[in-house]
Residue, then its C-alpha position, 0 to 999 in steps of 0.5 A: x498456540x493460537x494464530x491471530x489475524x488482525x487488521x491494522x491502520x497506520x499513518x506511515x509518515x514517521x516510519x521507515x516502512x512496514x518491515x523491520x530493518x537491519x539498522x534498529x535505529x530506523x523505526x518500522x511498523x512491524x517493530x512497533x507492533x512486536x514491541x507492543x505485543x511483547x509488552x502485552x504477552x511477555x513473548x517474543x512474537x514475530x509479526x507477518x504483514x500482508x503488504x511490505x509498505x515502503x517508508x512514508x506509505x499509509x494503510x487503512x486495511x493492512x492485515x497481520x498475523x502472529x502466533x501466541x500462547x497468551x491467555x488474552x482472549x482473541x476479542x480483547x486483543x484490539x483494546x489491549x494492543x491499542x492501549x500500548x501502541x503509538x497513536x499513529x498505529x491502530x488495531x481495528x479487529x482480531x480473529x483467530x485464524x487457521x494454524x497455517x494462515x499466512x497474511x502475505x501468502x494467503x492474500x488473493x487481492x490487494x487494493x491500493x489508493x494513491x491520492x493527488x491534491x490538484x489545486x493551485x495552492x497546497x493543503x496543510x491538512x492533506x500534505x501527509x496523505x497526498x501529492x500536491x500537483x498545482x497544474x490542472x490535470x485532465x482526469x478524463x484522459x487519466x481514466x481512459x489510460x487506466x482502463x488499459x491496465x485491467x487484465x493480465x499483463x506483464x507489468x515490467x514497465x512499472x517495476x522498479x529496480x531492486x524488485x526480487x519478484x520472480x515474475x512480473x505478470x500480474x492480474x489487475x482487477x480494477x484501475x480507476x481514477x476518481x475525482x472528489x473536489x481537489x482530490x484525485x484518487x487512483x485505485x488499483x486492485x490486483x492479485x499482487x504488486x511489484x516493487x513501486x508498481x503503484x507509484x510508477x503507474x500513478x506517475x505515468x497517469x500523472x504524465x498523461x493528465x499533464x499532457x506529457x504522454x498521450x492516452x494511447x501510449x499507455x498500451x505501448x508502455x505496457x507492451x514494451x516492458x520498458x521502465x524508461x518509457x513509463x512516468x516517474x515514481x511518485x512520492x510515497x505519502x499519497x499511497x495507502x493500502x486500503x484492503x487485503x482480500x483472502 
């Protein structure tokens, strides 16, 4: 029995998130991966993902692991899996991991990126991968506010209802706002994220960029732990899981 670790890239537009749902009529990334692996190996394989991305969220660096007794060489899993996966999911690499490796529980850091398309008219090409915001944003103020997120904090103010996490304390290693023409990218790297945490933080930074909140209010929002003081939960299509580190 081998434990295979793979990096997966996907466009989440057509999927109801990563994790399988009780209602089998809702397509998920996990379900598509397990179906493809079953076709390859003839085994009923359970796939574990590092991040349970929501419906419509994308990934460039999702990490999965699964156990198999298949005779397919580890190095051949990428080509074999890509031959049977739908075109919006791609396997990038495969290695044999230690027997007790767990893609979710072994993760030390995750990096997410949220992309905003900031222009007077929307883009056909970025509509699936960004949030269109027509009013000009103050990116410098967004950068200043993001810097207050770095460090260990109670992120309750950025925690959506329905979160099952026992603790809302997380360590943020990186919180940066970068501009690339009309694209504004919010990069967040932490040892873990609460439910909708990235999307709520981005919504708060968006309010600051629009002048609806002052830069200094970010500190107050963090300290308060009050979700009602933070900005809105932005839509999922701008969010991408970039990297998982172990």
